[in-house]
C-alpha positions as semicolon CSV with decimal commas, in nm:
position;residue;x (nm);y (nm);z (nm)
1;M;8,172;-6,435;16,911
2;K;7,826;-6,212;16,982
3;K;8,020;-6,035;17,259
4;L;8,260;-5,943;17,004
5;L;8,048;-5,788;16,760
6;C;7,891;-5,573;17,034
7;L;8,243;-5,447;17,113
8;L;8,307;-5,377;16,721
9;L;8,009;-5,174;16,690
10;A;7,978;-5,003;17,026
11;G;8,340;-4,850;17,030
12;A;8,267;-4,504;16,914
13;L;7,924;-4,498;17,070
14;L;7,970;-4,553;17,463
15;A;7,739;-4,245;17,556
16;A;7,516;-4,238;17,236
17;P;7,139;-4,163;17,363
18;A;6,910;-4,473;17,262
19;T;6,595;-4,533;17,283
20;P;6,421;-4,903;17,242
21;S;6,315;-4,971;16,915
22;A;6,001;-5,183;16,811
23;L;6,039;-5,552;16,811
24;A;5,877;-5,785;16,618
25;A;5,755;-6,157;16,796
26;R;6,087;-6,330;16,820
27;Y;5,999;-6,689;16,860
28;T;5,737;-6,785;16,591
29;N;5,948;-7,076;16,495
30;R;5,905;-7,228;16,801
31;A;5,568;-7,171;16,865
32;D;5,514;-7,348;16,552
33;E;5,736;-7,643;16,672
34;L;5,517;-7,647;16,976
35;R;5,205;-7,643;16,775
36;D;5,306;-7,947;16,582
37;L;5,309;-8,096;16,937
38;G;5,000;-7,968;17,006
39;L;5,108;-7,825;17,323
40;F;5,043;-7,425;17,188
41;L;4,723;-7,370;16,964
42;G;4,726;-6,978;16,974
43;T;4,420;-6,771;16,942
44;G;4,119;-6,670;16,692
45;S;4,373;-6,422;16,540
46;G;4,677;-6,630;16,560
47;Y;4,953;-6,654;16,828
48;A;4,903;-6,344;16,944
49;L;5,286;-6,341;17,048
50;D;5,271;-5,949;17,099
51;R;5,110;-5,947;17,439
52;A;5,079;-6,063;17,794
53;P;4,945;-6,387;17,850
54;T;4,645;-6,447;18,091
55;R;4,591;-6,684;18,392
56;A;4,341;-6,881;18,197
57;E;4,587;-6,916;17,918
58;A;4,870;-7,038;18,135
59;A;4,638;-7,284;18,312
60;A;4,542;-7,426;17,963
61;I;4,944;-7,413;17,884
62;L;5,030;-7,608;18,219
63;V;4,774;-7,902;18,161
64;R;4,882;-7,966;17,811
65;L;5,239;-7,940;17,944
66;L;5,105;-8,211;18,224
67;G;4,968;-8,466;17,911
68;R;4,646;-8,424;18,079
69;E;4,440;-8,235;17,825
70;T;4,194;-8,519;17,730
71;D;4,150;-8,604;18,088
72;A;4,081;-8,190;18,187
73;L;3,854;-8,136;17,902
74;S;3,613;-8,464;17,986
75;G;3,452;-8,250;18,241
76;A;3,520;-8,432;18,536
77;H;3,686;-8,195;18,783
78;A;3,481;-7,879;18,912
79;H;3,595;-7,593;19,042
80;P;3,429;-7,300;19,280
81;F;3,529;-7,000;19,045
82;E;3,219;-6,795;18,880
83;D;3,421;-6,617;18,644
84;V;3,580;-6,892;18,445
85;P;3,483;-6,898;18,062
86;A;3,388;-7,197;17,938
87;W;3,674;-7,265;17,694
88;A;3,931;-7,303;18,004
89;D;3,664;-7,450;18,252
90;G;3,786;-7,779;18,239
91;Y;4,167;-7,651;18,225
92;V;4,094;-7,444;18,553
93;G;3,871;-7,732;18,725
94;Y;4,170;-7,995;18,627
95;L;4,450;-7,756;18,807
96;F;4,211;-7,717;19,077
97;A;4,151;-8,065;19,186
98;H;4,501;-8,148;19,170
99;Q;4,599;-7,850;19,382
100;L;4,813;-7,688;19,131
101;T;4,641;-7,341;19,102
102;N;4,443;-7,111;19,339
103;G;4,187;-6,837;19,259
104;V;4,233;-6,466;19,329
105;S;3,937;-6,539;19,617
106;A;3,718;-6,802;19,727
107;T;3,499;-6,778;19,399
108;R;3,716;-6,569;19,144
109;F;3,982;-6,729;18,909
110;A;4,060;-6,336;18,763
111;P;4,127;-6,571;18,444
112;E;4,157;-6,253;18,217
113;D;4,421;-6,087;18,447
114;V;4,781;-6,107;18,340
115;C;5,002;-6,372;18,388
116;S;5,318;-6,235;18,523
117;V;5,680;-6,418;18,413
118;Q;5,686;-6,496;18,803
119;M;5,351;-6,700;18,800
120;F;5,432;-6,860;18,440
121;A;5,770;-6,970;18,598
122;A;5,628;-7,137;18,889
123;F;5,329;-7,329;18,655
124;I;5,619;-7,458;18,468
125;L;5,803;-7,550;18,773
126;R;5,476;-7,779;18,850
127;A;5,455;-7,937;18,493
128;L;5,829;-8,063;18,555
129;G;5,696;-8,209;18,892
130;Y;5,840;-7,969;19,112
131;S;5,558;-7,857;19,415
132;E;5,571;-7,607;19,665
133;A;5,411;-7,822;19,917
134;A;5,685;-8,099;19,912
135;G;5,941;-7,796;19,960
136;D;6,097;-7,786;19,645
137;F;6,033;-7,411;19,587
138;V;5,855;-7,126;19,710
139;Y;5,643;-6,919;19,490
140;G;5,887;-6,583;19,579
141;D;6,159;-6,808;19,454
142;A;6,028;-6,952;19,119
143;L;6,199;-6,732;18,877
144;A;6,517;-6,760;19,036
145;F;6,474;-7,178;19,065
146;A;6,371;-7,155;18,685
147;E;6,673;-6,960;18,609
148;D;6,895;-7,227;18,803
149;L;6,711;-7,498;18,569
150;A;6,772;-7,315;18,264
151;L;6,414;-7,239;18,213
152;V;6,490;-6,878;18,172
153;D;6,772;-6,676;18,083
154;G;6,854;-6,278;18,086
155;L;6,762;-6,213;17,743
156;L;6,418;-6,364;17,805
157;L;6,394;-6,156;18,119
158;Q;6,421;-5,827;17,951
159;G;6,153;-5,601;17,927
160;E;5,742;-5,702;17,912
161;F;5,695;-6,060;17,974
162;W;5,483;-6,160;17,638
163;R;5,317;-6,468;17,497
164;D;5,639;-6,505;17,297
165;Q;5,858;-6,561;17,586
166;A;5,630;-6,785;17,731
167;V;5,683;-6,993;17,379
168;A;6,046;-6,994;17,457
169;V;6,030;-7,073;17,827
170;M;5,782;-7,359;17,723
171;Y;6,013;-7,466;17,455
172;N;6,334;-7,485;17,705
173;A;6,117;-7,676;17,979
174;L;6,042;-7,956;17,726
175;F;6,412;-8,049;17,733
176;T;6,435;-7,993;18,105
177;R;6,470;-8,318;18,308
178;R;6,168;-8,403;18,538
179;K;6,205;-8,386;18,892
180;G;6,379;-8,757;18,995
181;L;6,384;-8,865;18,644
182;S;6,652;-8,885;18,363
183;A;6,404;-8,807;18,128
184;T;6,328;-8,465;17,966
185;L;5,962;-8,348;17,988
186;L;5,916;-8,390;17,602
187;E;6,034;-8,783;17,640
188;T;5,785;-8,852;17,934
189;L;5,498;-8,691;17,721
190;V;5,602;-8,907;17,493
191;D;5,591;-9,218;17,712
192;E;5,301;-9,141;17,870
193;G;5,101;-9,114;17,507
194;A;5,024;-8,744;17,528
195;I;5,248;-8,687;17,223
196;S;5,326;-8,908;16,951
197;A;5,702;-9,039;16,875
198;D;5,718;-8,933;16,520
199;A;5,602;-8,563;16,617
200;A;5,846;-8,532;16,883
201;A;6,120;-8,698;16,679
202;P;6,264;-8,394;16,498
203;P;6,287;-8,115;16,813
204;L;6,434;-8,404;17,009
205;D;6,712;-8,506;16,739
206;K;6,782;-8,131;16,675
207;V;6,826;-8,045;17,055
208;A;7,035;-8,409;17,070
209;R;7,309;-8,252;16,816
210;L;7,301;-7,954;17,027
211;R;7,396;-8,128;17,348
212;A;7,676;-8,292;17,123
213;L;7,822;-7,951;17,049
214;Q;7,786;-7,804;17,378
215;T;7,986;-8,109;17,502
216;A;8,253;-8,062;17,198
217;V;8,277;-7,686;17,351
218;S;8,331;-7,779;17,705
219;G;8,545;-8,062;17,623
220;D;8,810;-7,854;17,437
221;S;9,058;-7,782;17,707
222;S;9,170;-7,444;17,535
223;L;8,849;-7,279;17,569
224;Q;8,816;-7,364;17,948
225;S;9,172;-7,251;18,018
226;D;9,220;-6,922;18,202
227;A;9,346;-6,733;17,883
228;T;9,286;-6,770;17,513
229;A;9,380;-6,547;17,212
230;L;9,159;-6,498;16,887
231;R;9,246;-6,351;16,531
232;F;8,923;-6,199;16,379
233;D;8,800;-6,060;16,031
234;M;8,441;-5,887;15,988
235;S;8,254;-5,772;15,669
236;I;7,932;-5,565;15,728
237;T;7,734;-5,436;15,445
238;V;7,490;-5,173;15,511
239;T;7,251;-5,116;15,215
240;D;7,027;-4,806;15,274
241;E;6,777;-4,740;14,986
242;T;6,698;-4,363;15,129
243;P;7,100;-4,271;15,159
244;L;7,030;-4,128;15,513
245;S;7,306;-4,347;15,642
246;P;7,672;-4,216;15,654
247;M;7,791;-4,592;15,692
248;R;7,590;-4,711;15,367
249;G;7,873;-4,950;15,204
250;K;8,086;-5,202;15,298
251;I;8,282;-5,177;15,655
252;L;8,589;-5,435;15,712
253;S;8,717;-5,465;16,052
254;S;9,023;-5,707;16,158
255;G;9,234;-5,733;16,462
256;V;9,318;-5,940;16,742
257;L;9,192;-6,046;17,099
258;R;9,343;-6,153;17,381
259;W;9,190;-6,245;17,691
260;T;9,308;-6,405;18,024
261;S;9,145;-6,444;18,382
262;R;9,395;-6,560;18,597
263;E;9,314;-6,566;18,970
264;G;8,995;-6,447;18,883
265;Q;9,127;-6,117;18,741
266;P;9,006;-6,061;18,383
267;E;9,247;-5,893;18,183
268;M;9,180;-5,796;17,808
269;E;9,355;-5,674;17,486
270;L;9,131;-5,586;17,214
271;R;9,258;-5,403;16,906
272;F;9,131;-5,347;16,558
273;T;9,078;-5,126;16,249
274;I;8,724;-5,020;16,116
275;Q;8,751;-4,923;15,717
276;F;8,435;-4,773;15,499
277;E;8,487;-4,906;15,174
278;E;8,204;-4,666;15,018
279;S;8,188;-4,361;15,222
280;E;8,403;-4,031;15,343
281;L;8,416;-4,158;15,663
282;A;8,836;-4,205;15,732
283;P;8,918;-4,556;15,882
284;Y;8,926;-4,579;16,263
285;E;9,137;-4,715;16,479
286;L;9,025;-4,873;16,818
287;A;9,176;-5,081;17,122
288;Y;9,030;-5,213;17,451
289;Y;9,172;-5,323;17,713
290;I;9,080;-5,413;18,080
291;K;9,333;-5,408;18,344
292;D;9,308;-5,399;18,743
293;G;8,913;-5,324;18,745
294;F;8,938;-5,042;18,498
295;F;8,836;-5,064;18,126
296;Y;9,048;-4,860;17,879
297;L;8,956;-4,718;17,498
298;D;9,165;-4,585;17,253
299;A;8,927;-4,431;16,975
300;N;9,207;-4,305;16,720
301;G;9,404;-4,126;16,936
302;E;9,151;-4,029;17,223
303;R;9,211;-4,228;17,545
304;V;8,973;-4,264;17,835
305;Y;8,935;-4,485;18,127
306;M;8,654;-4,611;18,350
307;P;8,558;-4,846;18,656
308;W;8,542;-5,224;18,454
309;D;8,169;-5,238;18,574
310;L;8,038;-4,952;18,402
311;F;8,113;-5,157;18,085
312;A;8,027;-5,511;18,243
313;P;7,838;-5,741;18,041
314;S;7,442;-5,740;18,123
315;P;7,285;-6,044;18,232
316;A;7,132;-6,153;17,909
317;E;7,448;-6,094;17,733
318;T;7,663;-6,306;17,935
319;E;7,400;-6,591;17,850
320;I;7,483;-6,580;17,532
321;G;7,760;-6,802;17,364
322;A;7,795;-7,167;17,242
323;L;7,827;-7,337;17,606
324;S;7,518;-7,153;17,718
325;I;7,302;-7,153;17,438
326;R;6,921;-7,236;17,465
327;P;6,708;-7,455;17,290
328;Y;6,474;-7,186;17,201
329;L;6,712;-6,997;16,989
330;V;6,845;-7,292;16,776
331;D;6,636;-7,373;16,426
332;D;6,860;-7,633;16,290
333;I;7,210;-7,793;16,372
334;V;7,391;-8,031;16,183
335;R;7,726;-8,200;16,252
336;T;7,937;-8,321;15,958
337;S;8,284;-8,482;15,955
338;A;8,582;-8,414;15,703
339;P;8,949;-8,440;15,706
340;E;9,012;-8,112;15,861
341;G;8,792;-8,225;16,182
342;T;8,419;-8,219;16,271
343;R;8,221;-7,918;16,209
344;Y;7,880;-7,831;16,357
345;T;7,669;-7,575;16,149
346;Y;7,369;-7,454;16,315
347;T;7,104;-7,163;16,246
348;S;6,984;-6,919;16,515
349;Q;6,776;-6,640;16,588
350;E;6,970;-6,399;16,701
351;F;6,829;-6,100;16,935
352;S;7,137;-6,004;17,119
353;L;7,233;-5,780;16,889
354;D;6,917;-5,571;16,695
355;Q;6,885;-5,343;16,999
356;L;7,230;-5,264;16,945
357;F;7,219;-5,191;16,583
358;A;6,920;-4,996;16,656
359;N;7,101;-4,770;16,913
360;V;7,401;-4,729;16,666
361;L;7,101;-4,627;16,348
362;Q;6,951;-4,369;16,606
363;A;7,291;-4,219;16,720
364;L;7,324;-4,138;16,350
365;N;6,989;-3,982;16,337
366;I;6,828;-4,290;16,147
367;D;6,501;-4,347;16,307
368;V;6,403;-4,689;16,378
369;E;6,065;-4,793;16,329
370;E;6,124;-5,186;16,372
371;T;6,410;-5,396;16,338
372;V;6,388;-5,769;16,237
373;P;6,710;-5,989;16,257
374;T;6,732;-6,305;16,032
375;D;6,843;-6,629;16,132
376;A;7,231;-6,647;16,175
377;R;7,454;-6,938;16,032
378;N;7,691;-7,000;16,263
379;E;8,000;-7,258;16,218
380;L;8,233;-7,414;16,447
381;L;8,535;-7,631;16,294
382;F;8,669;-7,825;16,569
383;A;9,070;-8,060;16,482
384;P;9,076;-8,410;16,509
385;S;9,221;-8,350;16,870
386;G;8,881;-8,172;16,976
387;A;9,029;-7,831;16,973
388;L;8,816;-7,538;16,832
389;R;8,976;-7,407;16,512
390;A;8,778;-7,146;16,393
391;V;8,381;-6,985;16,453
392;T;8,204;-6,794;16,127
393;T;7,892;-6,635;16,187
394;D;7,673;-6,486;15,905
395;F;7,378;-6,297;15,973
396;A;7,157;-6,007;15,856
397;I;6,928;-5,730;16,052
398;H;6,660;-5,548;15,863
399;A;6,544;-5,229;15,999
400;N;6,201;-5,063;15,897
401;D;6,119;-5,124;15,531
402;D;6,469;-4,982;15,323
403;L;6,751;-5,091;15,579
404;T;6,949;-5,399;15,570
405;I;7,276;-5,453;15,791
406;A;7,469;-5,781;15,679
407;C;7,758;-5,915;15,868
408;S;8,016;-6,199;15,827
409;S;8,287;-6,277;16,063
410;T;8,547;-6,538;16,138
411;M;8,746;-6,603;16,412
412;T;9,019;-6,798;16,476
413;V;9,218;-6,937;16,801
414;T;9,557;-6,869;16,778
415;A;9,663;-6,918;17,159
416;S;9,559;-7,034;17,467
417;G;9,685;-7,096;17,856
418;G;10,053;-6,991;17,914
419;D;10,090;-6,891;17,525
420;V;9,861;-6,623;17,570
421;V;10,070;-6,268;17,676
422;I;9,923;-5,936;17,686
423;D;10,145;-5,598;17,621
424;F;9,955;-5,336;17,780
425;P;10,046;-4,983;17,678
426;D;10,110;-4,669;17,975
427;F;9,755;-4,550;18,088
428;T;9,913;-4,266;18,302
429;D;9,799;-4,029;18,082
430;W;9,455;-4,181;17,985
431;G;9,139;-3,936;18,113
432;E;8,872;-4,022;18,309
433;F;8,535;-4,106;18,118
434;V;8,245;-3,949;18,298
435;P;7,906;-4,096;18,135
436;D;7,628;-3,808;18,054
437;P;7,365;-3,926;18,325
438;S;7,079;-3,881;18,067
439;A;7,237;-4,109;17,787
440;V;7,227;-4,518;17,778
441;V;7,569;-4,653;17,808
442;L;7,607;-4,944;17,514
443;R;7,712;-5,273;17,709
444;T;7,923;-5,515;17,573
């Protein structure tokens, strides 16, 4: 659904110049949950999610994830480093005594140096019981190994690595099985008495419902087939108190999407109409096609094509979807049964679209200081047979202090497998699209 939203918004802005917008801390909700578990205590000035973690802070996090904070703070573990602050002395001593960390020299730990995402990934892997000494991974490949275990994904690897992203990685780790065990890290911390069962119950229950949703999606044969057809309807409302935006008011869109991947070759047809209810802008007809390794765009009669890899999904975007949604993105999830089937409703933190919205606004000459997405409400309805019938999504994004973009969309599965047929137009006279090298191409 989110990839479809990107396509709908990006069609007329393929080569729009874009600059990164300021992003608020994304994972405050997860930091709250980690605080309630006693795993993330913040600093004297709050969580400080908008800066990089230090080596000393990463050492404290690793000790807590190991469930050994009481032992570490007992003062029983010495270390040779002369630059460790008093508050971190026990954490560094415990890790050094158990060969879980080293200094930058024989006498320096460099506690205030930045902890990179590579270093943090290695710390988290050690918390899960993996070890370089045992040959489980080598430090240089720690990040790739963490990706294999779904501890990090493309969204978390975009931009600088802050304490904000570190919180998300920690949260994912809690629901990852420890090496050689069927239990997750959080379950083992409860079993060992490091975290109370009452404190762990809410996040464990939430993720159990998420896993049930993922099982339902993966068990739907129509979604796992090599072809799917969808119908969608979308309403986007732009509220701008400064009347700068030509898109102010309600934008309606509806259309069809057909996608096949037979013999490993993707083909797609996406056709839709955009109408601007409260604007002088005329209706806009858009059609996208993928065929034989090329991407084709028909924008109100302007027809161009380009190699498919110019418009291929980025790593962050391919990670976003019902099958791969990570625990760190989900605020709550509810499963209900009804005569029409089983309904999963979940709220999630949606950050895959905020930068795209910022780019769209900047292309319309609207300065964007900060974009803050609200939690999205997502609903998936499965028929009694287990087939997915419909997906609805509602969310809003606030930019600056005076602009809100609210989106409501519904997607219905209409066909799958051999019933999906794409009728391509004749591409003979379509012109080749040559992107401006100084522009940022919006990807889907």
